[in-house]
N, CA, C and O atoms as CSV, one atom per row, in Angstrom:
chain,resi,resn,atom,element,x,y,z
A,1,MET,N,N,155.298,-140.448,-16.981
A,1,MET,CA,C,154.513,-141.063,-15.926
A,1,MET,C,C,153.144,-140.383,-15.896
A,1,MET,O,O,153.047,-139.166,-16.050
A,2,ASN,N,N,152.105,-141.165,-15.700
A,2,ASN,CA,C,150.768,-140.599,-15.627
A,2,ASN,C,C,150.154,-140.860,-14.247
A,2,ASN,O,O,150.772,-141.514,-13.407
A,3,ILE,N,N,148.957,-140.356,-14.018
A,3,ILE,CA,C,148.310,-140.435,-12.704
A,3,ILE,C,C,148.029,-141.881,-12.307
A,3,ILE,O,O,148.148,-142.225,-11.131
A,4,ASP,N,N,147.664,-142.724,-13.248
A,4,ASP,CA,C,147.384,-144.128,-12.926
A,4,ASP,C,C,148.642,-144.852,-12.457
A,4,ASP,O,O,148.582,-145.656,-11.527
A,5,THR,N,N,149.771,-144.577,-13.088
A,5,THR,CA,C,151.042,-145.165,-12.670
A,5,THR,C,C,151.409,-144.700,-11.268
A,5,THR,O,O,151.858,-145.498,-10.444
A,6,LEU,N,N,151.219,-143.410,-10.993
A,6,LEU,CA,C,151.506,-142.891,-9.654
A,6,LEU,C,C,150.640,-143.553,-8.596
A,6,LEU,O,O,151.128,-143.900,-7.520
A,7,ARG,N,N,149.363,-143.730,-8.892
A,7,ARG,CA,C,148.452,-144.364,-7.929
A,7,ARG,C,C,148.856,-145.801,-7.624
A,7,ARG,O,O,148.679,-146.271,-6.500
A,8,LYS,N,N,149.395,-146.495,-8.611
A,8,LYS,CA,C,149.807,-147.885,-8.407
A,8,LYS,C,C,151.110,-147.986,-7.627
A,8,LYS,O,O,151.310,-148.947,-6.884
A,9,THR,N,N,152.001,-147.008,-7.786
A,9,THR,CA,C,153.326,-147.107,-7.185
A,9,THR,C,C,153.469,-146.375,-5.854
A,9,THR,O,O,154.373,-146.694,-5.081
A,10,CYS,N,N,152.613,-145.411,-5.568
A,10,CYS,CA,C,152.724,-144.640,-4.322
A,10,CYS,C,C,151.865,-145.245,-3.220
A,10,CYS,O,O,150.791,-145.786,-3.482
A,11,LYS,N,N,152.348,-145.147,-1.987
A,11,LYS,CA,C,151.605,-145.674,-0.847
A,11,LYS,C,C,150.485,-144.750,-0.397
A,11,LYS,O,O,149.435,-145.225,0.034
A,12,GLY,N,N,150.685,-143.447,-0.488
A,12,GLY,CA,C,149.699,-142.477,-0.019
A,12,GLY,C,C,148.654,-142.169,-1.079
A,12,GLY,O,O,148.616,-142.773,-2.151
A,13,ALA,N,N,147.813,-141.210,-0.738
A,13,ALA,CA,C,146.760,-140.788,-1.667
A,13,ALA,C,C,147.354,-139.963,-2.797
A,13,ALA,O,O,148.138,-139.044,-2.560
A,14,VAL,N,N,146.981,-140.290,-4.010
A,14,VAL,CA,C,147.379,-139.515,-5.185
A,14,VAL,C,C,146.081,-138.969,-5.770
A,14,VAL,O,O,145.253,-139.724,-6.279
A,15,VAL,N,N,145.913,-137.653,-5.694
A,15,VAL,CA,C,144.676,-137.031,-6.156
A,15,VAL,C,C,144.978,-135.891,-7.115
A,15,VAL,O,O,146.064,-135.313,-7.095
A,16,VAL,N,N,144.012,-135.583,-7.942
A,16,VAL,CA,C,144.086,-134.444,-8.860
A,16,VAL,C,C,142.918,-133.523,-8.555
A,16,VAL,O,O,141.950,-133.955,-7.929
A,17,PRO,N,N,142.977,-132.264,-8.979
A,17,PRO,CA,C,141.927,-131.304,-8.633
A,17,PRO,C,C,140.499,-131.756,-8.935
A,17,PRO,O,O,139.579,-131.298,-8.257
A,18,GLY,N,N,140.271,-132.608,-9.892
A,18,GLY,CA,C,138.918,-133.056,-10.220
A,18,GLY,C,C,138.386,-134.170,-9.330
A,18,GLY,O,O,137.204,-134.506,-9.410
A,19,ASP,N,N,139.230,-134.748,-8.486
A,19,ASP,CA,C,138.820,-135.869,-7.641
A,19,ASP,C,C,137.942,-135.408,-6.475
A,19,ASP,O,O,138.115,-134.310,-5.947
A,20,ALA,N,N,137.003,-136.265,-6.086
A,20,ALA,CA,C,136.166,-135.974,-4.927
A,20,ALA,C,C,137.043,-135.906,-3.684
A,20,ALA,O,O,137.911,-136.758,-3.492
A,21,GLY,N,N,136.829,-134.914,-2.851
A,21,GLY,CA,C,137.585,-134.765,-1.622
A,21,GLY,C,C,138.961,-134.149,-1.801
A,21,GLY,O,O,139.747,-134.123,-0.853
A,22,PHE,N,N,139.272,-133.654,-2.990
A,22,PHE,CA,C,140.586,-133.069,-3.256
A,22,PHE,C,C,140.888,-131.917,-2.305
A,22,PHE,O,O,141.968,-131.870,-1.717
A,23,SER,N,N,139.958,-131.001,-2.148
A,23,SER,CA,C,140.181,-129.829,-1.308
A,23,SER,C,C,140.397,-130.225,0.148
A,23,SER,O,O,141.253,-129.651,0.822
A,24,GLU,N,N,139.640,-131.192,0.639
A,24,GLU,CA,C,139.794,-131.657,2.020
A,24,GLU,C,C,141.157,-132.332,2.211
A,24,GLU,O,O,141.806,-132.132,3.238
A,25,LEU,N,N,141.587,-133.119,1.242
A,25,LEU,CA,C,142.899,-133.754,1.341
A,25,LEU,C,C,144.026,-132.729,1.276
A,25,LEU,O,O,145.056,-132.884,1.932
A,26,LEU,N,N,143.825,-131.697,0.489
A,26,LEU,CA,C,144.843,-130.676,0.321
A,26,LEU,C,C,144.970,-129.791,1.554
A,26,LEU,O,O,146.080,-129.459,1.969
A,27,HIS,N,N,143.836,-129.406,2.141
A,27,HIS,CA,C,143.833,-128.439,3.237
A,27,HIS,C,C,143.351,-128.996,4.568
A,27,HIS,O,O,143.310,-128.256,5.551
A,28,GLY,N,N,142.989,-130.258,4.638
A,28,GLY,CA,C,142.369,-130.819,5.830
A,28,GLY,C,C,143.204,-130.792,7.092
A,28,GLY,O,O,142.649,-130.714,8.188
A,29,ASP,N,N,144.522,-130.855,6.973
A,29,ASP,CA,C,145.367,-130.893,8.160
A,29,ASP,C,C,145.884,-129.523,8.585
A,29,ASP,O,O,146.692,-129.431,9.509
A,30,LEU,N,N,145.434,-128.468,7.931
A,30,LEU,CA,C,145.868,-127.134,8.346
A,30,LEU,C,C,145.210,-126.785,9.667
A,30,LEU,O,O,143.988,-126.867,9.793
A,31,TRP,N,N,145.984,-126.407,10.625
A,31,TRP,CA,C,145.441,-126.157,11.969
A,31,TRP,C,C,144.490,-124.981,11.997
A,31,TRP,O,O,143.552,-124.972,12.795
A,32,ASN,N,N,144.703,-123.984,11.148
A,32,ASN,CA,C,143.849,-122.792,11.187
A,32,ASN,C,C,142.824,-122.749,10.064
A,32,ASN,O,O,142.015,-121.823,9.996
A,33,ARG,N,N,142.852,-123.739,9.187
A,33,ARG,CA,C,141.895,-123.853,8.068
A,33,ARG,C,C,141.876,-122.621,7.174
A,33,ARG,O,O,140.860,-122.343,6.537
A,34,LEU,N,N,142.996,-121.866,7.112
A,34,LEU,CA,C,143.104,-120.753,6.173
A,34,LEU,C,C,143.443,-121.327,4.805
A,34,LEU,O,O,144.536,-121.850,4.591
A,35,ILE,N,N,142.504,-121.223,3.894
A,35,ILE,CA,C,142.653,-121.814,2.569
A,35,ILE,C,C,142.865,-120.698,1.557
A,35,ILE,O,O,142.074,-119.756,1.516
A,36,PRO,N,N,143.914,-120.779,0.735
A,36,PRO,CA,C,144.144,-119.743,-0.272
A,36,PRO,C,C,142.983,-119.653,-1.250
A,36,PRO,O,O,142.281,-120.635,-1.491
A,37,GLU,N,N,142.790,-118.466,-1.808
A,37,GLU,CA,C,141.697,-118.261,-2.756
A,37,GLU,C,C,141.977,-118.870,-4.122
A,37,GLU,O,O,141.047,-119.073,-4.903
A,38,HIS,N,N,143.228,-119.163,-4.425
A,38,HIS,CA,C,143.569,-119.763,-5.711
A,38,HIS,C,C,144.602,-120.862,-5.499
A,38,HIS,O,O,145.258,-120.938,-4.460
A,39,GLN,N,N,144.723,-121.705,-6.506
A,39,GLN,CA,C,145.681,-122.804,-6.457
A,39,GLN,C,C,146.548,-122.720,-7.707
A,39,GLN,O,O,146.073,-122.337,-8.776
A,40,SER,N,N,147.798,-123.074,-7.570
A,40,SER,CA,C,148.676,-123.095,-8.735
A,40,SER,C,C,148.253,-124.238,-9.658
A,40,SER,O,O,147.770,-125.277,-9.208
A,41,GLN,N,N,148.442,-124.024,-10.923
A,41,GLN,CA,C,148.104,-125.049,-11.901
A,41,GLN,C,C,149.393,-125.613,-12.454
A,41,GLN,O,O,150.188,-124.882,-13.044
A,42,SER,N,N,149.611,-126.906,-12.272
A,42,SER,CA,C,150.824,-127.526,-12.810
A,42,SER,C,C,150.645,-127.784,-14.296
A,42,SER,O,O,149.537,-128.014,-14.780
A,43,GLN,N,N,151.736,-127.741,-14.986
A,43,GLN,CA,C,151.739,-127.988,-16.417
A,43,GLN,C,C,152.251,-129.391,-16.685
A,43,GLN,O,O,153.203,-129.828,-16.039
A,44,PRO,N,N,151.644,-130.107,-17.622
A,44,PRO,CA,C,152.132,-131.449,-17.945
A,44,PRO,C,C,153.563,-131.401,-18.453
A,44,PRO,O,O,153.965,-130.449,-19.123
A,45,LEU,N,N,154.325,-132.430,-18.131
A,45,LEU,CA,C,155.724,-132.496,-18.578
A,45,LEU,C,C,155.825,-132.883,-20.010
A,45,LEU,O,O,156.929,-132.985,-20.545
């Protein structure tokens, strides 16, 4: 499965680190806005 397939089949937002607004979507709902200094990197299957 690739990102385009996920975007077509999922109802919510499907974003990758290179997308505009990725950081806001990832951390936007945190009540205290404490954002980690690093992010885990997933490996392709």
